[in-house]
C-alpha positions as CSV (number, residue, x, y, z in Angstrom):
1,M,73.0,97.7,56.5
2,S,75.2,95.5,58.7
3,V,74.6,94.6,62.4
4,D,76.9,96.1,64.9
5,V,78.0,94.5,68.1
6,R,77.3,96.7,71.2
7,E,78.3,96.2,74.8
8,I,75.5,96.0,77.3
9,G,77.5,98.1,79.8
10,D,77.8,100.9,77.2
11,L,74.0,101.2,76.4
12,G,72.7,104.7,76.9
13,P,69.4,105.6,78.5
14,D,67.6,105.8,75.1
15,E,69.0,102.5,74.0
16,R,67.8,100.8,77.2
17,V,64.3,102.3,76.8
18,A,64.2,100.8,73.3
19,F,65.0,97.4,74.6
20,F,63.0,97.4,77.9
21,E,59.9,99.6,77.2
22,R,58.6,98.1,74.0
23,D,54.9,98.5,73.1
24,A,52.3,97.3,70.7
25,G,52.3,100.6,68.7
26,I,48.5,101.1,68.9
27,D,48.3,104.7,70.0
28,A,48.4,106.0,66.4
29,V,45.3,104.1,65.5
30,R,43.2,104.3,68.7
31,E,40.8,107.0,67.5
32,D,40.1,105.4,64.2
33,V,39.6,102.1,65.8
34,R,37.2,103.5,68.4
35,E,35.1,104.8,65.5
36,I,35.1,101.5,63.7
37,V,34.1,99.6,66.9
38,G,31.3,102.1,67.6
39,R,29.8,101.7,64.2
40,V,29.9,97.9,64.2
41,R,28.3,98.0,67.6
42,E,25.5,100.2,66.3
43,E,25.1,99.0,62.7
44,G,26.1,95.4,62.8
45,D,26.5,93.6,59.5
46,V,26.0,96.7,57.5
47,A,29.1,98.3,59.0
48,V,31.1,95.1,58.8
49,R,30.5,94.8,55.1
50,E,31.3,98.4,54.5
51,F,34.6,98.1,56.3
52,C,35.4,94.9,54.3
53,R,35.0,97.0,51.1
54,E,37.0,99.9,52.5
55,F,39.9,98.1,54.1
56,D,40.1,94.8,52.3
57,G,38.7,95.8,48.9
58,V,36.3,92.8,49.0
59,E,32.6,92.7,48.5
60,V,31.5,90.2,51.1
61,G,28.1,88.5,50.7
62,N,27.5,85.8,53.3
63,L,29.8,86.5,56.2
64,E,29.8,82.9,57.4
65,I,32.2,80.7,55.5
66,T,32.2,77.5,57.7
67,D,31.4,75.2,54.8
68,Q,34.2,76.7,52.7
69,C,36.7,75.5,55.3
70,E,35.6,71.9,55.0
71,R,35.7,72.0,51.2
72,A,39.2,73.6,51.4
73,F,40.4,70.7,53.5
74,D,39.0,68.2,51.1
75,D,40.7,69.9,48.1
76,L,44.1,70.5,49.7
77,D,47.3,69.0,48.5
78,S,48.0,65.8,50.4
79,D,51.4,66.9,51.8
80,L,50.0,70.1,53.1
81,R,47.0,68.4,54.5
82,E,49.2,65.9,56.4
83,A,51.4,68.7,57.8
84,I,48.3,70.5,59.1
85,E,46.9,67.4,60.7
86,T,50.3,66.5,62.3
87,A,50.7,70.0,63.7
88,A,47.2,70.0,65.0
89,A,47.6,66.6,66.6
90,N,50.8,67.6,68.4
91,V,49.2,70.8,69.7
92,R,46.2,68.9,70.8
93,E,48.3,66.3,72.6
94,F,50.3,68.9,74.5
95,H,47.2,70.9,75.5
96,E,45.3,67.8,76.6
97,A,48.1,67.3,79.1
98,Q,47.2,70.7,80.6
99,L,43.6,69.8,81.5
100,P,43.2,70.2,85.3
101,E,41.1,67.8,87.3
102,D,38.4,68.8,89.8
103,W,39.4,68.0,93.4
104,R,38.2,68.0,96.9
105,E,40.1,67.2,100.1
106,A,39.6,67.3,103.8
107,F,41.4,70.2,105.6
108,G,41.1,69.3,109.3
109,E,38.1,67.8,110.9
110,G,34.8,68.6,109.3
111,R,36.2,71.0,106.6
112,E,36.1,69.8,103.0
113,L,37.5,72.2,100.3
114,G,38.0,71.9,96.6
115,R,38.2,73.4,93.2
116,R,36.4,72.6,89.9
117,F,37.0,73.8,86.4
118,R,34.5,74.6,83.7
119,P,35.0,76.0,80.1
120,I,33.9,79.3,78.9
121,D,30.7,79.0,76.8
122,R,31.6,81.2,73.8
123,V,35.0,82.1,72.5
124,G,36.2,84.1,69.4
125,V,39.5,83.4,67.7
126,Y,41.2,85.9,65.4
127,V,43.2,84.3,62.6
128,P,45.3,86.7,60.5
129,G,44.8,86.0,56.8
130,G,43.5,87.7,53.7
131,T,45.8,86.8,50.9
132,A,48.4,85.5,53.4
133,A,48.4,82.0,54.9
134,Y,48.5,81.5,58.7
135,P,47.3,77.9,59.3
136,S,49.4,77.8,62.4
137,S,47.5,80.6,64.0
138,A,44.3,78.8,63.4
139,I,45.6,75.7,65.1
140,M,47.1,77.6,68.1
141,G,43.9,79.6,68.8
142,V,41.2,77.0,68.2
143,V,42.7,73.7,69.4
144,P,43.2,74.8,73.1
145,A,39.6,76.1,73.2
146,V,38.2,72.8,71.8
147,V,40.4,70.8,74.2
148,A,39.1,72.9,77.1
149,G,35.5,72.0,76.1
150,V,34.3,75.5,74.9
151,E,30.8,75.0,73.7
152,H,31.0,77.4,70.7
153,V,34.3,78.5,69.0
154,S,33.9,81.2,66.4
155,V,36.8,82.2,64.1
156,V,37.2,85.5,62.2
157,T,39.7,85.8,59.4
158,P,40.1,88.7,56.9
159,P,38.3,88.4,53.6
160,A,40.0,88.1,50.2
161,D,38.9,87.5,46.6
162,E,40.3,84.1,47.1
163,L,40.7,83.0,50.7
164,N,43.9,81.0,51.4
165,P,42.9,77.3,51.4
166,A,45.6,76.3,53.9
167,T,44.2,78.7,56.5
168,L,40.7,77.5,55.9
169,A,41.7,73.9,56.0
170,A,43.5,74.4,59.3
171,I,40.5,76.1,60.8
172,H,38.4,73.0,59.9
173,V,41.0,70.6,61.3
174,A,41.3,72.6,64.5
175,G,37.6,72.2,65.1
176,A,36.0,75.6,64.9
177,D,32.1,75.7,65.1
178,A,31.6,78.8,63.0
179,V,33.9,80.8,60.7
180,Y,33.4,84.4,59.4
181,S,35.1,86.3,56.6
182,V,35.9,89.5,58.4
183,G,39.1,91.0,59.7
184,G,40.7,93.9,61.4
185,A,39.1,96.1,64.2
186,Q,35.7,95.4,62.7
187,A,36.1,91.6,63.3
188,I,37.0,92.2,67.0
189,A,34.0,94.5,67.4
190,A,31.7,92.0,65.8
191,L,32.8,89.3,68.2
192,A,32.6,91.5,71.2
193,Y,29.1,92.8,70.6
194,G,27.6,90.5,68.0
195,T,25.9,91.3,64.8
196,E,23.0,89.8,62.8
197,S,25.4,87.1,61.5
198,I,28.1,86.8,64.1
199,T,27.5,85.4,67.5
200,R,28.7,87.5,70.5
201,V,31.4,85.8,72.5
202,Q,32.7,86.0,76.0
203,K,36.4,86.1,75.3
204,I,38.6,87.0,72.2
205,V,42.0,85.5,71.6
206,G,44.6,85.4,68.8
207,P,47.3,87.6,67.3
208,G,46.8,90.4,64.8
209,N,48.1,93.7,63.6
210,R,48.0,97.0,65.6
211,W,44.4,97.6,64.4
212,V,43.3,94.3,65.9
213,T,45.3,94.9,69.0
214,A,43.9,98.4,69.5
215,A,40.3,97.0,69.0
216,K,41.0,94.4,71.7
217,A,42.1,97.2,74.0
218,D,38.9,99.2,73.2
219,V,36.5,96.4,73.8
220,R,38.2,95.1,76.9
221,G,35.8,95.4,79.8
222,D,32.8,94.4,77.6
223,V,34.5,91.2,76.7
224,E,37.6,89.3,78.0
225,I,40.7,89.2,75.9
226,D,43.9,87.2,76.0
227,M,46.6,89.9,75.7
228,L,47.7,93.0,73.8
229,A,50.5,91.6,71.7
230,G,53.0,93.6,69.8
231,P,55.6,92.7,67.1
232,S,57.5,89.4,67.4
233,E,60.5,89.1,69.8
234,V,63.3,86.8,70.4
235,V,66.4,86.8,72.7
236,V,69.1,84.2,72.1
237,V,71.4,83.7,75.1
238,A,74.6,82.0,73.9
239,D,78.0,81.1,75.2
240,E,81.3,80.2,73.4
241,T,80.0,76.7,72.5
242,A,77.2,78.1,70.4
243,D,77.3,77.9,66.6
244,P,77.0,81.5,65.3
245,E,75.2,80.3,62.2
246,F,72.4,78.8,64.4
247,V,72.3,82.0,66.5
248,A,72.0,84.2,63.4
249,A,69.3,81.9,61.9
250,E,67.1,82.6,64.9
251,L,67.5,86.4,64.6
252,V,66.9,86.3,60.9
253,A,63.8,84.1,61.3
254,Q,62.1,86.4,63.8
255,A,63.1,89.5,61.8
256,E,61.2,88.0,58.9
257,H,57.9,88.7,60.7
258,D,57.9,92.5,60.8
259,P,60.2,95.5,60.4
260,N,59.3,96.3,64.1
261,A,60.3,92.9,65.4
262,S,62.8,92.9,68.2
263,V,65.6,90.4,67.7
264,V,68.5,90.1,70.1
265,A,71.5,87.9,70.6
266,V,73.4,88.3,73.9
267,T,76.6,86.5,74.7
268,D,79.7,86.9,76.9
269,D,82.0,85.8,74.1
270,A,83.4,88.5,71.9
271,D,84.4,86.1,69.1
272,L,80.8,84.6,69.0
273,A,79.3,88.1,69.0
274,E,81.3,89.2,65.9
275,A,80.8,85.9,64.1
276,T,77.0,86.1,64.8
277,A,76.9,89.7,63.4
278,D,78.7,88.6,60.2
279,A,76.4,85.5,59.8
280,V,73.3,87.6,60.3
281,D,74.4,90.0,57.6
282,R,75.1,87.2,55.2
283,Q,72.0,85.1,55.9
284,A,69.7,88.2,55.6
285,G,71.0,88.7,52.1
286,E,69.9,85.1,51.2
287,R,66.3,85.4,52.4
288,E,63.3,86.4,50.2
289,R,62.1,89.0,52.7
290,E,65.5,90.7,52.9
291,D,64.2,94.2,53.1
292,V,61.9,93.4,56.1
293,I,64.6,91.4,57.8
294,R,67.3,94.2,57.5
295,E,64.8,96.8,58.8
296,A,64.0,94.7,61.8
297,L,67.7,93.8,62.5
298,T,68.7,97.5,62.6
299,N,65.8,99.0,64.6
300,D,66.5,100.3,68.0
301,A,65.2,97.2,69.8
302,S,67.4,94.7,67.9
303,G,71.1,93.8,67.9
304,V,74.0,91.6,68.9
305,L,75.0,92.5,72.5
306,L,78.2,91.6,74.3
307,A,78.0,91.0,78.0
308,R,80.9,91.2,80.5
309,S,79.7,87.9,82.0
310,M,77.0,85.3,81.6
311,S,75.4,86.8,84.7
312,E,75.1,90.2,83.0
313,A,73.6,88.4,79.9
314,I,71.0,86.7,82.2
315,L,70.1,89.9,84.0
316,F,69.5,91.6,80.6
317,T,67.3,88.8,79.5
318,E,65.3,88.7,82.7
319,E,64.7,92.5,82.4
320,Y,63.8,92.2,78.7
321,A,61.3,89.3,79.4
322,P,61.2,88.0,75.8
323,E,58.3,86.4,73.9
324,H,60.7,83.7,72.7
325,L,63.9,82.8,74.5
326,S,66.5,80.5,72.9
327,I,69.4,79.2,75.0
328,M,72.4,77.8,73.2
329,A,75.1,77.0,75.8
330,A,77.1,74.3,77.5
331,D,74.6,74.2,80.4
332,E,71.3,75.4,79.1
333,E,69.4,74.1,82.2
334,A,71.6,76.2,84.6
335,I,70.9,79.4,82.6
336,L,67.1,78.6,82.3
337,E,67.0,78.1,86.1
338,R,68.0,81.8,86.5
339,I,65.5,83.2,84.0
340,D,61.8,83.4,85.1
341,S,60.4,85.8,82.6
342,A,59.9,84.4,79.1
343,G,56.9,83.4,77.0
344,S,58.4,80.2,75.6
345,V,61.8,78.7,76.0
346,F,63.8,76.8,73.3
347,L,66.7,74.8,74.7
348,G,69.7,73.7,72.7
349,P,71.0,74.1,69.2
350,Y,68.4,71.8,67.6
351,T,65.3,73.5,69.0
352,P,64.5,76.4,66.7
353,V,61.7,78.8,67.6
354,A,60.1,77.7,64.3
355,A,59.4,74.3,65.9
356,G,57.2,76.0,68.5
357,D,55.7,78.2,65.9
358,Y,54.3,75.3,63.9
359,A,54.5,71.8,65.1
360,S,56.2,70.8,68.4
361,G,53.0,71.2,70.3
362,T,53.5,74.3,72.4
363,N,51.4,77.4,71.7
364,H,52.9,80.3,69.8
365,V,50.4,82.9,71.0
366,L,52.7,84.5,73.6
367,P,53.1,87.7,75.6
368,T,55.2,90.5,74.2
369,N,56.3,93.9,75.4
370,G,57.6,92.5,78.7
371,G,54.2,90.8,79.4
372,A,56.1,87.6,80.3
373,R,56.9,89.2,83.6
374,V,53.3,88.7,84.7
375,T,51.6,86.2,82.4
376,G,52.0,83.3,80.1
377,G,51.0,82.3,76.6
378,L,47.7,80.9,75.4
379,S,46.8,77.6,77.0
380,V,43.9,75.4,78.0
381,E,43.6,77.5,81.2
382,T,42.9,80.5,79.0
383,F,39.5,79.0,78.3
384,L,38.6,77.7,81.7
385,R,37.1,79.3,84.8
386,S,37.6,77.8,88.2
387,T,35.1,77.6,91.1
388,T,36.0,76.8,94.7
389,V,33.8,74.4,96.6
390,Q,33.5,73.9,100.3
391,R,31.4,71.9,102.8
392,L,31.6,72.3,106.6
393,S,30.1,70.0,109.2
394,E,28.6,71.4,112.3
395,D,31.8,70.6,114.2
396,G,33.9,72.1,111.4
397,L,32.0,75.3,111.6
398,G,32.3,75.3,115.4
399,D,36.0,75.1,115.1
400,L,36.1,78.2,113.0
401,A,33.3,80.2,114.7
402,D,35.4,82.3,117.0
403,T,37.8,83.2,114.1
404,I,35.0,84.2,111.8
405,T,32.9,86.2,114.3
406,T,35.9,88.0,115.6
407,L,37.1,89.1,112.2
408,A,33.5,89.9,111.0
409,E,32.9,92.2,114.0
410,A,36.3,93.8,113.5
411,E,35.1,94.8,110.0
412,G,31.8,96.1,111.3
413,L,29.8,93.3,109.6
414,E,27.7,92.1,112.5
415,A,25.3,90.1,110.3
416,H,28.2,88.0,109.0
417,A,28.9,87.0,112.6
418,E,25.3,86.3,113.3
419,S,25.1,84.0,110.3
420,V,27.5,81.8,112.1
421,R,26.0,82.1,115.6
422,T,22.5,81.3,114.2
423,R,23.7,77.9,113.0
424,L,25.4,77.0,116.2
425,E,22.9,78.3,118.7
């Protein structure tokens, strides 16, 4: 199947819905997930082990595998070990730069106000795995929590007859305190409510499939979560100066994730649009996961779009609010200035999304499904809570007394007003 070029102005209502009303696809599994979560909450380790047998085909003995992670690191090929350490160091450096400082300042005479930041005590990180290798997800989830100063970071990752050593090594390098061999909805439930083996946490972060996402939705309220993430997304905004091979490479790379991935190139240049579509078709045929790529490229939320102007391309992108935004144009900064809603932005032809996925230092746990309109990706702030601090002198309180008492009495809260008068009389 080849990729067709469509004009934005010709998109029908159903086509616009596909682009702008994406979702995580969890409705189909909600009821099953609710049952799994309920059983883990009631039965603890017994239910966890049963679901490991049922869904992963693995008989899990000791759920905790923290020691295995250290051994995996020691046994790892030196090149891979160095790559993991370099990526973790870059992510650590970027997130250390995000650490906010406590502050207090004088606001007028006798009024001192400030803010302080403290880490959450216990956090759980979901790292996809099983027979696949996702060392990058381990780094992205654990390192910011460690940098924030979280006291106890637990990791859950799906079991397998032979757990992938790269993922285990990355968990060790990232600095997790405890690691458990459990995945899926049962892992989220175990973190949310605790079991005999798994420590209950206060917040759960990390990407996963729709079962994981549905479980996060189910436990939300009993535990904090980062976000409900869906399939991967990218929008590439390009002008006539862009190289169609580079634009196509971004689409193909994100399409490799999932048949449901949404991959979009939008340009105001017809020649670039056609050349990109041709390059996408050719590059897809050269990739190992061609079947997955082609399915993603031809789903309703993917395509090469031709805009009547760069302004139309920018308006489309802002409404789409992509997880990943790549800008390849003569003036990338000017385009970026006009787009507010994006999880992570990649400027210029030599900044592939894969750089952020693995090693540049930014976090790849990002909002999807339009979530970038209201929130950002995983960061140090995800693992911090803030407290406001204030101190008033007697004169400072006196200056505010009339304002406070007038508003308190207007709200019918006479005792509030008296709490001020008592101090001043």
